[in-house]
N, C-alpha and C positions, 0 to 999 in steps of 0.2 A: 504494500500500500504506500502510495506517495502522496503526501499532503503538501501543497505548495501554493504560493501566490503566482498568479498567471504571469506569463511573459507579457510585459506591458507595452503593447504597440499602440501608441497614442498619436493622433493627428497633431502635427506641429502647431497648426493654427490655434489649437485650444490652449497653448501655452503662452500666446501673445496677450499681454495685458495692455489694452489701449487706454489712453487717458480719457476720462469721462469729460463731456462737454456740458457745462451748466449755463443757464441763462444768467444775465447780469443780475447781481444781487442775490442769487440763489446759493446757499451754502452746501458744502459737500456733506452727505450723510455720514454719520460716524460708523467706523468699522466695527462689526460684531466680532466675538471671539472666533467664530468659524471663518470669517474673512481673514483675520490675522493668521489663523492656522493654515489656511490655503496659501498665503504668501510664504510662510515659513517652509511648508512642504515643497513648494515649487523651488525655492532657493536651496533647500536640502538636496533635492535631486540633482541640481546643477553642480554640486560639489562632489557627488559620489564617484564620478569618473576619474577624479584626481586622488582618490584615497584607496588604500588597502590596509588590511588589518589581519590579526590572527583570530580565527574562530575555533573555539574548543567545544566539542559536542559530546554530551553524555546521553546515550540512548538506553532506556530502561524498559523492560517488560515486567509488569506488576501482576501479582496474584490477585485473587478476588478479595483478599483482606487488605490489599495495598502494599504488601511486602515485595521487595525487588527479587524477582526470580532470575533474571539475566540482565547483564548490562554490558555495554561497549563504550569505549572512549576513543575519540579521534581528534586530531588537530589539523587545521587547514590554513593555507594562505588564501585569504578571502578578499574578493573585490567584486563590485558591480560595474559592468561595462555598459556604456550608453552608445548606441549606434544610431545615426540618422542619415537620411538621404534628401532632406529638404521638404518631404511631405509628411514624414512621421519619424518617431524615434522608438527604440526598443531597449528595454532593460534586460540584461542577462547576467546571472550570477556565474562567477568563476570560483571553483573551490578545488584547490590542489592539495591533496592530502600529504601531511608531513610524514617523513620516513620514520619518525619516532612514534607514530600512532600504533596502538596495539589493538587490532580488531580480530574477531573470530569469524567474520563474514556470515553471521547468522541472519536469517530473514527478520528485519526490524522495520519499524516505521521510519520513513524518510520525510523530513520536514525541511523545505527550502523556502527562502524568501519571506519568512515570518516577520522579520523586522520591518518589512515594508507595509505593514498593516495601516500605517498612518496615511497611506494613499486614499483612504476614505475621504480625506479632505482635499485631494487633488482635483483640479477643475474637471478632469475627465470622468471622475467617479462621484463627485460631490452631489450631482443631481440624482444619483441612485440611492441616496440615503436621506432619511429625515433626521434632523438634529434638534435636541432639546438642551438648552443651557441651564445648568443647575447651580445651586448655591456654592459659593467659594469654599475651598478647603485648603489645608496645608499639605504639601508634598515635600518631604525632606526640608521642612522648615520654611518653605517659600510658598506664597499664596498662589493657588492654581484654580482654574475654572474647569469644573467637570462638564463635559459635553457628551450626552448620551446619543448614540447613533443607532438607527434601525434601517436595515436594507428594505428597499421598496421592491416587492416581488415583480419579476419580469425584467428588471433593469440590470445593467452590467454590474459585475462584482470583481474585485481584484483577487479573489481567492478561488481555488479549485481543488477538487480531489481527483487524483489520477489513479485509476484502478483498472487493471487488465486492459490497458491500451485505450481507455476512454477517460475523458475529463468531465467531471460533474461540478457545475458552479456551486459555490457555497454562499448561502444567505447568512450574513453575520449581523449581530447586534452586540453592543457593548458600550463602554465608557472610555473616553480619552480625557486625560487631565492636561490642560494647557497652561503654560506659564502665564500668569496674569499680565505681566508687562510686555513680553515679546510675542505671545501666542504660540510659542514652540511646544510641540507635544513632548511631555515628560514621562508619561506612563499611559499604557492602554491595557484594558481587560476586555476580552471579547469572547463570543461563543456562537454556537449555531442557534438560529431562530427556531429550528424544528428538527425532530428526529429524522435521520436519514438511514435508518436500519435497512431499508429496502436496497440500498447500494453498499451496505457494510459499514456505515458510520452512525453510531448511536449518539455519541456526544463528543464535543470538542471544546476545550477552553484554551485561550491564548493570553499570556501575560508578557508584556514587553516594557522594558525600562530604557529611557534615553537620558543621557547626561552630557554636559558640556565637556568637550575634549579639546585641549590646546594643541594646535598644529603649527608649531614654530613660533619664534619670538615675535615676528611681525604679523602673525595671523590671529584673528579673533577666535574665541572659543566657538565651536560649532556643536549643536546638539546632535549626538550620534547614538545609535543603539549600543547598549552594554550588556543586556541580558534579555533572553527570550525563552519562555517555558511553554511547551505545548503538551497538553494532556488529552489523550484520545481514547475513547472506548468503542469497541465494536461488539456485536452480539456475543463474541466469545473471548475477546482479549482486551487488555488494558496496557497502554503505552504512555511513557512520559519522556519527552526529549528536552534537554536543557542546552541552550546555546549561549556561550559567553564570548563577547567580542572585546578585544583589547589590542594594545600596541598599534594604534592607528598611526599611519604614516601618509604623508602627502607627497606627490610626485609632480614634476614639471618636465617639459621637453624643450630643449634649446637646439637650434640649428647653428652650426659653426662651420666656417670655411677653413679647410685644411690649407695652411700657408704653403705646403709643399706641392700642391696641385695647381698647375697652370690652367687658366681658362682661355680657350681658343676664341678668337674673334669670329663673329658670325660670317664675315666676308673676309677671310684671311687673304693677305696679299700673296702673290706667287712666290713660292720658295719658303713660305712660313711653315713651321711644324704644326700639324693638326693635333694639338694637345687635348686630352680628354678633360671635360669640365665635370666638377662634382662637389658635393657638400657632405660633411659628416654630421649626422644627427646623433646627439647624445642625450640620454635620459638621466636625470640626476634627482636624488632625493632632497626635498627641502629640509632644512634644519628643523 
């Protein structure tokens, strides 16, 4: 069984935020908590292609009484890649397993892309959910605004269950806690809206935590996922997967001209050498 968030193929036009035009003397309406979250999630996606981290995954199969029967641990070099061609873009996870991982290769629940559950606030998915803003709470000592979200049946969803070669959309409901000042998502608890035992999924709960991570002396802190826990029950089995994300690093790419390579003229004079032109591209890690 594979539980994952869908490969997000999103028309690029939906990411463009056009300035609103107001008549003279008309004021701009205040942004709601959901509006602020949408801004933060859009900015968050723009940073993902420059980051990679270490993902540690603990997969556990539980007994009926909740005791761990079998477990596996693995570590991955993890990044999310964004590809675009001018009409749309696509998010794809890359997970390269560390040689230090010790796995028994037992049939276990596979959970991918769970940390992207905050996409419920993205412009592409926002109209697929109803949102209810609730009373302020404290999360890690900071004021946060809880926003309850409920999927609207029949509309697109960012999550899917992959089973025996088919994908089944998942209807989710839950609560996201948004930093009161910035609107950034700091915590999400979510689950299924209805029993899906007919396709082998009785219940599912998702818990994700996000925290500010420093990315170099000149970079501001960015809210990034640090923990994701997925608990799934089927008519016969119970699994729990725990994902820990750490050691975030940011990368940039610079193009440099090799001083030892001569560049040929487009219209070389007779007798000139036709030297090959070229550049050397180097990727370097930001401090």
